[in-house]
C-alpha positions, 0 to 999 in steps of 0.5 A: 500196489492195488489193482482192480478185478474187472467183471470178466475176473481179469486184472492188469499187472501194473507196468512197474511189476512187469518191468521189474520181473521182465514179464512179456505179453504171451508168457505163461504164469502159475497162479496158486492160492495160499489161504486168503492170499493169491500168488502169480509166479512167472513161468520162465523156460528151463534154459533161462533158469541156468545158473540162478543158483550160482554160488549156492553151496552143494555141500550138505550135512549127512547122516552117519550112515550116509557118508 
């Protein structure tokens, strides 16, 4: 999806993306540069993140001296 950078260096997040990620006005986001790429990641309250790793195995292989 292509966006235009304004003369004030602003961009509009397309409606389809806002709906998909449930982004609301006033929410915060982290912006990161990776080489020649920009990533914008919504910052979610910790309370909202509860259970997002549900089903992930917490068992890990440990080294022999760590058992």
